[in-house]
C-alpha positions as YAML, in Angstrom:
chain: A
units: angstrom
residues:
- id: 1
  name: MET
  ca: [102.29, 105.17, 120.11]
- id: 2
  name: LYS
  ca: [102.46, 108.77, 118.98]
- id: 3
  name: TYR
  ca: [98.82, 109.39, 119.89]
- id: 4
  name: ASN
  ca: [96.11, 107.79, 121.98]
- id: 5
  name: LYS
  ca: [93.17, 105.89, 120.58]
- id: 6
  name: ASN
  ca: [90.75, 108.80, 120.72]
- id: 7
  name: GLU
  ca: [93.25, 111.03, 118.90]
- id: 8
  name: ALA
  ca: [93.57, 108.72, 115.89]
- id: 9
  name: LYS
  ca: [91.29, 110.73, 113.61]
- id: 10
  name: GLU
  ca: [93.06, 113.99, 114.44]
- id: 11
  name: TYR
  ca: [96.48, 112.38, 113.92]
- id: 12
  name: ALA
  ca: [95.32, 110.95, 110.59]
- id: 13
  name: ARG
  ca: [94.13, 114.35, 109.35]
- id: 14
  name: GLU
  ca: [97.61, 115.66, 110.10]
- id: 15
  name: LYS
  ca: [99.59, 112.76, 108.58]
- id: 16
  name: LEU
  ca: [97.49, 111.19, 105.81]
- id: 17
  name: LYS
  ca: [98.23, 113.70, 103.07]
- id: 18
  name: GLY
  ca: [100.50, 114.10, 100.09]
- id: 19
  name: VAL
  ca: [101.79, 111.46, 97.69]
- id: 20
  name: TRP
  ca: [102.35, 108.02, 99.23]
- id: 21
  name: THR
  ca: [103.50, 104.82, 97.58]
- id: 22
  name: ALA
  ca: [103.00, 101.10, 98.22]
- id: 23
  name: LEU
  ca: [106.05, 98.95, 97.58]
- id: 24
  name: PRO
  ca: [106.21, 95.25, 96.76]
- id: 25
  name: THR
  ca: [108.04, 93.04, 99.24]
- id: 26
  name: VAL
  ca: [111.51, 92.02, 98.06]
- id: 27
  name: PHE
  ca: [112.47, 88.34, 98.44]
- id: 28
  name: THR
  ca: [115.86, 86.74, 97.90]
- id: 29
  name: GLU
  ca: [116.45, 84.08, 95.25]
- id: 30
  name: ASP
  ca: [116.21, 81.44, 97.99]
- id: 31
  name: ASP
  ca: [112.80, 82.84, 99.01]
- id: 32
  name: LYS
  ca: [113.62, 84.73, 102.19]
- id: 33
  name: VAL
  ca: [112.66, 88.30, 103.08]
- id: 34
  name: ASP
  ca: [115.43, 90.46, 101.61]
- id: 35
  name: ASP
  ca: [116.29, 92.97, 104.34]
- id: 36
  name: GLU
  ca: [118.82, 94.85, 102.21]
- id: 37
  name: GLY
  ca: [116.60, 95.02, 99.15]
- id: 38
  name: ASN
  ca: [113.59, 96.25, 101.10]
- id: 39
  name: ARG
  ca: [115.69, 98.89, 102.85]
- id: 40
  name: PHE
  ca: [117.14, 100.07, 99.53]
- id: 41
  name: ASN
  ca: [113.70, 100.60, 97.98]
- id: 42
  name: ILE
  ca: [112.31, 102.44, 101.01]
- id: 43
  name: GLU
  ca: [115.33, 104.74, 101.19]
- id: 44
  name: HIS
  ca: [115.15, 105.37, 97.44]
- id: 45
  name: CYS
  ca: [111.50, 106.42, 97.73]
- id: 46
  name: ILE
  ca: [112.22, 108.80, 100.60]
- id: 47
  name: SER
  ca: [115.54, 110.31, 99.54]
- id: 48
  name: ASP
  ca: [115.28, 110.23, 95.74]
- id: 49
  name: LEU
  ca: [111.55, 110.33, 94.99]
- id: 50
  name: LYS
  ca: [110.37, 112.61, 97.85]
- id: 51
  name: ILE
  ca: [107.54, 110.25, 98.77]
- id: 52
  name: GLU
  ca: [105.55, 111.61, 101.73]
- id: 53
  name: GLY
  ca: [104.42, 108.29, 103.19]
- id: 54
  name: HIS
  ca: [104.61, 104.55, 102.61]
- id: 55
  name: TYR
  ca: [102.24, 101.57, 102.82]
- id: 56
  name: CYS
  ca: [103.91, 98.19, 103.27]
- id: 57
  name: LEU
  ca: [102.33, 94.74, 102.92]
- id: 58
  name: GLY
  ca: [99.50, 95.57, 100.60]
- id: 59
  name: ASN
  ca: [98.22, 93.42, 97.77]
- id: 60
  name: VAL
  ca: [101.29, 94.21, 95.66]
- id: 61
  name: GLY
  ca: [103.36, 93.46, 98.78]
- id: 62
  name: GLU
  ca: [102.25, 89.80, 98.60]
- id: 63
  name: PHE
  ca: [101.09, 89.82, 102.22]
- id: 64
  name: TRP
  ca: [98.91, 86.81, 101.52]
- id: 65
  name: SER
  ca: [101.99, 84.68, 100.74]
- id: 66
  name: MET
  ca: [103.87, 85.60, 103.92]
- id: 67
  name: THR
  ca: [103.90, 84.26, 107.45]
- id: 68
  name: ASN
  ca: [102.94, 86.59, 110.26]
- id: 69
  name: GLU
  ca: [106.54, 86.51, 111.44]
- id: 70
  name: GLU
  ca: [107.76, 87.68, 108.03]
- id: 71
  name: ARG
  ca: [105.19, 90.44, 108.03]
- id: 72
  name: MET
  ca: [106.35, 91.58, 111.45]
- id: 73
  name: GLN
  ca: [109.89, 91.55, 110.12]
- id: 74
  name: ILE
  ca: [108.77, 93.94, 107.38]
- id: 75
  name: HIS
  ca: [107.16, 96.21, 110.00]
- id: 76
  name: GLU
  ca: [110.50, 96.43, 111.76]
- id: 77
  name: ILE
  ca: [112.53, 96.99, 108.57]
- id: 78
  name: ASN
  ca: [110.23, 99.84, 107.59]
- id: 79
  name: VAL
  ca: [110.28, 101.56, 110.97]
- id: 80
  name: ASP
  ca: [114.06, 101.24, 111.27]
- id: 81
  name: THR
  ca: [114.75, 102.49, 107.74]
- id: 82
  name: VAL
  ca: [112.25, 105.34, 107.82]
- id: 83
  name: ASN
  ca: [113.48, 106.50, 111.24]
- id: 84
  name: GLY
  ca: [110.58, 108.88, 111.72]
- id: 85
  name: ARG
  ca: [111.07, 110.80, 108.45]
- id: 86
  name: ILE
  ca: [107.70, 109.88, 106.96]
- id: 87
  name: PRO
  ca: [104.57, 108.16, 108.32]
- id: 88
  name: ILE
  ca: [104.00, 104.46, 107.63]
- id: 89
  name: ILE
  ca: [100.92, 102.29, 107.16]
- id: 90
  name: ALA
  ca: [101.26, 98.53, 107.63]
- id: 91
  name: GLY
  ca: [98.89, 96.06, 106.01]
- id: 92
  name: CYS
  ca: [97.48, 93.92, 108.83]
- id: 93
  name: HIS
  ca: [95.08, 91.95, 106.64]
- id: 94
  name: HIS
  ca: [93.96, 88.50, 107.77]
- id: 95
  name: GLN
  ca: [90.83, 86.36, 107.78]
- id: 96
  name: ASN
  ca: [91.28, 85.51, 111.46]
- id: 97
  name: PRO
  ca: [90.42, 88.56, 113.61]
- id: 98
  name: TYR
  ca: [92.78, 87.45, 116.36]
- id: 99
  name: GLU
  ca: [95.65, 87.42, 113.87]
- id: 100
  name: VAL
  ca: [94.62, 90.90, 112.68]
- id: 101
  name: VAL
  ca: [94.81, 92.05, 116.29]
- id: 102
  name: ARG
  ca: [98.21, 90.40, 116.72]
- id: 103
  name: LEU
  ca: [99.60, 92.09, 113.61]
- id: 104
  name: CYS
  ca: [98.14, 95.46, 114.60]
- id: 105
  name: GLN
  ca: [99.54, 95.21, 118.11]
- id: 106
  name: HIS
  ca: [102.98, 94.40, 116.77]
- id: 107
  name: ALA
  ca: [102.85, 97.30, 114.29]
- id: 108
  name: GLU
  ca: [101.79, 99.57, 117.12]
- id: 109
  name: SER
  ca: [104.56, 98.32, 119.43]
- id: 110
  name: VAL
  ca: [107.40, 98.95, 116.96]
- id: 111
  name: GLY
  ca: [106.24, 102.42, 115.92]
- id: 112
  name: VAL
  ca: [104.17, 102.03, 112.74]
- id: 113
  name: ASP
  ca: [101.78, 104.98, 112.48]
- id: 114
  name: PHE
  ca: [98.65, 103.27, 111.11]
- id: 115
  name: ALA
  ca: [97.28, 99.84, 110.22]
- id: 116
  name: ILE
  ca: [95.21, 99.13, 107.11]
- id: 117
  name: ILE
  ca: [92.80, 96.20, 107.05]
- id: 118
  name: LEU
  ca: [90.91, 94.60, 104.19]
- id: 119
  name: THR
  ca: [87.41, 93.26, 104.63]
- id: 120
  name: PRO
  ca: [87.60, 89.46, 105.04]
- id: 121
  name: TYR
  ca: [86.66, 87.49, 101.94]
- id: 122
  name: GLN
  ca: [84.97, 84.73, 103.96]
- id: 123
  name: GLY
  ca: [82.23, 85.25, 106.52]
- id: 124
  name: ALA
  ca: [81.81, 88.99, 106.04]
- id: 125
  name: LYS
  ca: [78.81, 88.96, 103.70]
- id: 126
  name: SER
  ca: [76.72, 91.77, 105.20]
- id: 127
  name: ASP
  ca: [77.13, 95.25, 106.64]
- id: 128
  name: ASP
  ca: [76.61, 93.90, 110.15]
- id: 129
  name: ALA
  ca: [79.28, 91.23, 109.71]
- id: 130
  name: VAL
  ca: [81.80, 93.74, 108.39]
- id: 131
  name: PHE
  ca: [81.04, 96.15, 111.21]
- id: 132
  name: ASP
  ca: [81.39, 93.40, 113.81]
- id: 133
  name: PHE
  ca: [84.79, 92.42, 112.37]
- id: 134
  name: TYR
  ca: [86.20, 95.94, 112.52]
- id: 135
  name: GLU
  ca: [84.64, 96.58, 115.92]
- id: 136
  name: PHE
  ca: [86.28, 93.41, 117.28]
- id: 137
  name: VAL
  ca: [89.68, 94.65, 116.12]
- id: 138
  name: SER
  ca: [89.11, 98.26, 117.12]
- id: 139
  name: GLN
  ca: [88.27, 97.31, 120.68]
- id: 140
  name: ARG
  ca: [91.56, 95.43, 121.08]
- id: 141
  name: VAL
  ca: [94.08, 97.83, 119.53]
- id: 142
  name: ASN
  ca: [94.97, 101.50, 119.88]
- id: 143
  name: ILE
  ca: [96.57, 102.10, 116.50]
- id: 144
  name: GLY
  ca: [94.62, 104.10, 113.93]
- id: 145
  name: ILE
  ca: [92.89, 101.88, 111.36]
- id: 146
  name: VAL
  ca: [92.49, 102.66, 107.65]
- id: 147
  name: LEU
  ca: [89.66, 100.87, 105.87]
- id: 148
  name: PHE
  ca: [90.44, 99.36, 102.46]
- id: 149
  name: ASN
  ca: [87.55, 99.02, 100.03]
- id: 150
  name: ILE
  ca: [87.99, 96.77, 96.97]
- id: 151
  name: PRO
  ca: [84.37, 96.01, 96.02]
- id: 152
  name: GLN
  ca: [85.34, 93.91, 92.99]
- id: 153
  name: VAL
  ca: [86.96, 91.32, 95.31]
- id: 154
  name: TYR
  ca: [85.63, 91.79, 98.84]
- id: 155
  name: TYR
  ca: [82.30, 92.73, 100.40]
- id: 156
  name: PRO
  ca: [81.93, 96.41, 99.51]
- id: 157
  name: ILE
  ca: [82.14, 99.12, 102.13]
- id: 158
  name: SER
  ca: [79.34, 101.45, 101.07]
- id: 159
  name: GLU
  ca: [79.24, 105.07, 102.12]
- id: 160
  name: ASN
  ca: [76.57, 104.22, 104.71]
- id: 161
  name: LEU
  ca: [78.67, 101.41, 106.17]
- id: 162
  name: ALA
  ca: [81.71, 103.72, 106.16]
- id: 163
  name: LYS
  ca: [79.69, 106.28, 108.13]
- id: 164
  name: ARG
  ca: [78.82, 103.61, 110.68]
- id: 165
  name: LEU
  ca: [82.42, 102.37, 110.91]
- id: 166
  name: ALA
  ca: [83.63, 105.94, 111.40]
- id: 167
  name: THR
  ca: [81.93, 105.94, 114.80]
- id: 168
  name: LEU
  ca: [84.64, 103.56, 116.06]
- id: 169
  name: PRO
  ca: [87.25, 105.76, 117.76]
- id: 170
  name: ASN
  ca: [90.36, 104.61, 115.91]
- id: 171
  name: ILE
  ca: [88.91, 104.17, 112.42]
- id: 172
  name: CYS
  ca: [90.62, 107.14, 110.80]
- id: 173
  name: GLY
  ca: [91.14, 106.66, 107.05]
- id: 174
  name: PHE
  ca: [89.69, 105.12, 103.91]
- id: 175
  name: LYS
  ca: [91.55, 103.77, 100.88]
- id: 176
  name: GLN
  ca: [89.02, 103.71, 98.06]
- id: 177
  name: GLY
  ca: [89.66, 101.00, 95.48]
- id: 178
  name: ASN
  ca: [86.30, 101.53, 93.80]
- id: 179
  name: PRO
  ca: [86.90, 103.13, 90.39]
- id: 180
  name: ALA
  ca: [83.37, 104.59, 90.11]
- id: 181
  name: PRO
  ca: [83.56, 108.39, 90.66]
- id: 182
  name: THR
  ca: [79.96, 108.62, 91.88]
- id: 183
  name: SER
  ca: [80.68, 106.18, 94.69]
- id: 184
  name: THR
  ca: [83.64, 108.22, 95.87]
- id: 185
  name: ILE
  ca: [81.67, 111.47, 95.73]
- id: 186
  name: SER
  ca: [79.04, 109.91, 97.99]
- id: 187
  name: LEU
  ca: [81.76, 108.57, 100.27]
- id: 188
  name: ARG
  ca: [83.33, 112.01, 100.68]
- id: 189
  name: GLU
  ca: [79.91, 113.50, 101.48]
- id: 190
  name: LYS
  ca: [79.33, 110.88, 104.20]
- id: 191
  name: VAL
  ca: [82.73, 110.61, 105.88]
- id: 192
  name: GLY
  ca: [85.07, 113.18, 104.31]
- id: 193
  name: GLN
  ca: [85.03, 115.33, 107.43]
- id: 194
  name: GLU
  ca: [85.81, 112.38, 109.70]
- id: 195
  name: LEU
  ca: [88.12, 110.12, 107.68]
- id: 196
  name: ALA
  ca: [91.06, 110.90, 105.41]
- id: 197
  name: VAL
  ca: [90.10, 109.50, 101.98]
- id: 198
  name: SER
  ca: [92.47, 108.38, 99.23]
- id: 199
  name: VAL
  ca: [91.36, 107.20, 95.80]
- id: 200
  name: ALA
  ca: [93.81, 104.41, 94.96]
- id: 201
  name: ASP
  ca: [94.57, 105.58, 91.42]
- id: 202
  name: GLU
  ca: [97.11, 108.13, 90.21]
- id: 203
  name: ALA
  ca: [95.28, 108.92, 86.96]
- id: 204
  name: PRO
  ca: [92.45, 111.03, 88.53]
- id: 205
  name: TRP
  ca: [94.69, 112.44, 91.29]
- id: 206
  name: LEU
  ca: [95.05, 115.92, 89.80]
- id: 207
  name: PHE
  ca: [91.28, 116.19, 89.29]
- id: 208
  name: ASN
  ca: [90.61, 114.85, 92.79]
- id: 209
  name: LEU
  ca: [93.14, 117.27, 94.24]
- id: 210
  name: ALA
  ca: [92.04, 120.37, 92.37]
- id: 211
  name: VAL
  ca: [88.29, 119.82, 92.06]
- id: 212
  name: MET
  ca: [87.24, 117.37, 94.77]
- id: 213
  name: GLY
  ca: [89.50, 118.69, 97.52]
- id: 214
  name: ASP
  ca: [91.45, 115.47, 98.16]
- id: 215
  name: ARG
  ca: [94.81, 115.80, 99.89]
- id: 216
  name: TRP
  ca: [96.03, 112.21, 99.95]
- id: 217
  name: LEU
  ca: [97.14, 109.81, 97.20]
- id: 218
  name: LEU
  ca: [98.04, 106.25, 98.21]
- id: 219
  name: ASN
  ca: [99.01, 104.19, 95.18]
- id: 220
  name: PHE
  ca: [102.02, 102.25, 93.83]
- id: 221
  name: CYS
  ca: [102.39, 104.34, 90.66]
- id: 222
  name: PRO
  ca: [104.57, 107.10, 92.18]
- id: 223
  name: HIS
  ca: [107.59, 104.80, 92.46]
- id: 224
  name: LEU
  ca: [107.03, 103.40, 88.94]
- id: 225
  name: TYR
  ca: [106.61, 106.74, 87.17]
- id: 226
  name: GLN
  ca: [109.49, 108.58, 88.81]
- id: 227
  name: VAL
  ca: [113.28, 108.31, 88.93]
- id: 228
  name: PRO
  ca: [115.84, 110.60, 90.59]
- id: 229
  name: GLY
  ca: [115.74, 113.97, 88.84]
- id: 230
  name: TYR
  ca: [112.40, 113.24, 87.17]
- id: 231
  name: LEU
  ca: [109.55, 113.58, 89.67]
- id: 232
  name: PRO
  ca: [106.44, 114.51, 87.70]
- id: 233
  name: VAL
  ca: [103.87, 113.24, 90.23]
- id: 234
  name: HIS
  ca: [105.55, 115.14, 93.04]
- id: 235
  name: GLU
  ca: [105.95, 118.26, 90.89]
- id: 236
  name: TYR
  ca: [102.42, 118.46, 89.49]
- id: 237
  name: THR
  ca: [101.06, 117.86, 92.98]
- id: 238
  name: GLN
  ca: [103.14, 120.73, 94.38]
- id: 239
  name: ALA
  ca: [102.13, 123.00, 91.50]
- id: 240
  name: ALA
  ca: [98.44, 122.26, 92.08]
- id: 241
  name: LEU
  ca: [98.76, 122.90, 95.80]
- id: 242
  name: ALA
  ca: [100.44, 126.21, 95.00]
- id: 243
  name: GLY
  ca: [97.51, 127.16, 92.75]
- id: 244
  name: ASP
  ca: [99.40, 126.96, 89.46]
- id: 245
  name: MET
  ca: [97.01, 124.69, 87.60]
- id: 246
  name: ASN
  ca: [98.43, 125.41, 84.15]
- id: 247
  name: LYS
  ca: [101.83, 124.14, 85.30]
- id: 248
  name: ALA
  ca: [100.23, 121.17, 87.09]
- id: 249
  name: VAL
  ca: [98.31, 120.11, 83.96]
- id: 250
  name: GLU
  ca: [101.36, 120.56, 81.74]
- id: 251
  name: ILE
  ca: [103.50, 118.34, 83.98]
- id: 252
  name: SER
  ca: [100.74, 115.77, 84.46]
- id: 253
  name: GLN
  ca: [100.35, 115.39, 80.70]
- id: 254
  name: THR
  ca: [103.97, 114.24, 80.43]
- id: 255
  name: VAL
  ca: [103.00, 111.14, 82.46]
- id: 256
  name: ASN
  ca: [100.49, 109.92, 79.86]
- id: 257
  name: PRO
  ca: [102.94, 107.57, 78.07]
- id: 258
  name: LEU
  ca: [103.73, 105.90, 81.40]
- id: 259
  name: ARG
  ca: [100.04, 105.64, 82.23]
- id: 260
  name: GLU
  ca: [99.57, 103.83, 78.94]
- id: 261
  name: VAL
  ca: [102.35, 101.35, 79.75]
- id: 262
  name: HIS
  ca: [100.85, 100.84, 83.20]
- id: 263
  name: ALA
  ca: [97.43, 100.17, 81.69]
- id: 264
  name: ARG
  ca: [98.95, 97.68, 79.25]
- id: 265
  name: TRP
  ca: [101.18, 95.74, 81.64]
- id: 266
  name: ILE
  ca: [99.68, 96.05, 85.09]
- id: 267
  name: ALA
  ca: [96.10, 97.31, 85.21]
- id: 268
  name: GLY
  ca: [94.82, 95.71, 81.98]
- id: 269
  name: TYR
  ca: [97.38, 92.95, 81.50]
- id: 270
  name: GLY
  ca: [96.55, 91.11, 84.71]
- id: 271
  name: ARG
  ca: [92.85, 91.04, 84.02]
- id: 272
  name: ALA
  ca: [93.31, 89.91, 80.45]
- id: 273
  name: LEU
  ca: [95.55, 86.96, 81.33]
- id: 274
  name: GLY
  ca: [93.99, 86.04, 84.66]
- id: 275
  name: ARG
  ca: [97.18, 86.72, 86.63]
- id: 276
  name: MET
  ca: [98.16, 89.07, 89.43]
- id: 277
  name: PRO
  ca: [100.85, 91.22, 87.79]
- id: 278
  name: VAL
  ca: [103.17, 91.55, 90.77]
- id: 279
  name: HIS
  ca: [106.21, 90.39, 88.84]
- id: 280
  name: GLU
  ca: [105.48, 92.94, 86.13]
- id: 281
  name: GLN
  ca: [105.81, 95.65, 88.76]
- id: 282
  name: LYS
  ca: [109.03, 94.14, 90.13]
- id: 283
  name: VAL
  ca: [110.58, 93.91, 86.67]
- id: 284
  name: TRP
  ca: [109.54, 97.52, 85.95]
- id: 285
  name: MET
  ca: [111.29, 98.52, 89.20]
- id: 286
  name: GLU
  ca: [114.47, 96.68, 88.21]
- id: 287
  name: LEU
  ca: [114.49, 98.48, 84.86]
- id: 288
  name: ILE
  ca: [114.53, 101.87, 86.64]
- id: 289
  name: GLY
  ca: [117.19, 101.07, 89.22]
- id: 290
  name: MET
  ca: [115.18, 99.63, 92.11]
- id: 291
  name: VAL
  ca: [115.26, 96.13, 93.58]
- id: 292
  name: GLY
  ca: [112.59, 93.75, 92.28]
- id: 293
  name: GLY
  ca: [113.38, 90.09, 92.71]
- id: 294
  name: PRO
  ca: [111.22, 86.98, 92.53]
- id: 295
  name: VAL
  ca: [107.56, 86.49, 93.40]
- id: 296
  name: ARG
  ca: [105.88, 83.82, 95.49]
- id: 297
  name: SER
  ca: [103.20, 81.36, 94.47]
- id: 298
  name: PRO
  ca: [100.45, 81.73, 93.35]
- id: 299
  name: CYS
  ca: [102.00, 84.63, 91.45]
- id: 300
  name: SER
  ca: [104.12, 83.55, 88.52]
- id: 301
  name: PRO
  ca: [107.16, 85.17, 86.88]
- id: 302
  name: MET
  ca: [107.08, 86.89, 83.52]
- id: 303
  name: THR
  ca: [108.48, 85.10, 80.51]
- id: 304
  name: GLU
  ca: [111.71, 86.44, 79.02]
- id: 305
  name: GLU
  ca: [109.78, 87.49, 75.94]
- id: 306
  name: ALA
  ca: [107.33, 89.49, 78.05]
- id: 307
  name: ARG
  ca: [110.17, 91.10, 80.02]
- id: 308
  name: GLU
  ca: [111.76, 92.32, 76.80]
- id: 309
  name: LYS
  ca: [108.46, 93.73, 75.55]
- id: 310
  name: LEU
  ca: [107.99, 95.60, 78.83]
- id: 311
  name: ARG
  ca: [111.54, 96.93, 78.58]
- id: 312
  name: ALA
  ca: [110.89, 98.16, 75.04]
- id: 313
  name: ASP
  ca: [107.66, 99.87, 76.10]
- id: 314
  name: LEU
  ca: [109.39, 101.64, 78.99]
- id: 315
  name: GLU
  ca: [112.29, 102.66, 76.78]
- id: 316
  name: SER
  ca: [109.82, 104.20, 74.34]
- id: 317
  name: THR
  ca: [108.54, 106.52, 77.11]
- id: 318
  name: GLY
  ca: [112.05, 107.83, 77.79]
- id: 319
  name: LEU
  ca: [111.89, 106.91, 81.47]
- id: 320
  name: ILE
  ca: [114.85, 104.52, 81.42]
- id: 321
  name: SER
  ca: [117.02, 107.09, 79.64]
- id: 322
  name: LYS
  ca: [116.34, 109.57, 82.46]
- id: 323
  name: ILE
  ca: [118.23, 107.41, 84.96]
- id: 324
  name: SER
  ca: [121.66, 108.85, 85.66]
- id: 325
  name: ARG
  ca: [124.33, 106.32, 84.86]
- id: 326
  name: SER
  ca: [126.21, 107.62, 87.91]
- id: 327
  name: ASP
  ca: [123.45, 106.36, 90.18]
- id: 328
  name: PRO
  ca: [124.52, 103.27, 92.14]
- id: 329
  name: ILE
  ca: [122.96, 100.00, 90.96]
- id: 330
  name: PRO
  ca: [121.70, 97.78, 93.78]
- id: 331
  name: LEU
  ca: [123.98, 94.78, 94.33]
- id: 332
  name: HIS
  ca: [120.95, 92.53, 93.69]
- id: 333
  name: GLN
  ca: [120.96, 93.67, 90.04]
- id: 334
  name: VAL
  ca: [124.66, 93.34, 89.23]
- id: 335
  name: GLY
  ca: [125.03, 90.74, 86.49]
...
């Protein structure tokens, strides 16, 4: 560990900042964890996209379809590939608190910086139950814990519950999946001085950065919207931090066509068809030179017709044409 338990909040304030991404997990065609593919994507995000941190094994990482052993394998791949260049968060989500502890302890032992934990979808139906769950884990691990609030799916972590949870020594961050701005404003007022807060959406990031004082974006869009040589999210963030808001707004506006494709194929598409659009993200990644690969049940693959429509939409934004043809294509995509 790079810090002790009581230093988790201080360490988080130092490390949980900038533009982070959350990658899907790459599987081989025979349904194994693809070490090479996962390493390629992580290295691409660090070296080519200038990502400042990474979250593995989130919802788009299909953690719920993986064994604990596979998830620990991903911890180790991430730590080895990153080699201390950027901080890492590992998803240690599980319904069984003992398994959460086991995953957190492994992440801690191999050098992951932080763990992130979703509220359980069974059993945790009150503030007291949620607090007891996190307290159980907190007492048994030293690693800093980031709370993950998705009120549409899990028991919501209100600002008052977040304030209570922040009293636990190694609760140090909050990933806000609630799209309601008023909820996030209240959250910042309650815990913004104690916990690093990220709104899990790129679209309001410039506003949150410039107006609300946020310093941390954790979302999967940065690796979808950017390719080597075209880094609009990184660049508008840097411009805003430098105080050049005209430049930041100008750059951010160039992302609007990609935001529209995202809304059509990932954010809105999944809800409309009752599917989790993980494969849509993997196909998007393949179209811009990353490794995608298959998905696991209960996710389902896109149809060929849908893949071609997504390709056409991305081509219309100009993103695919920005990829240098001299860039190496991952071996997984040859043919």
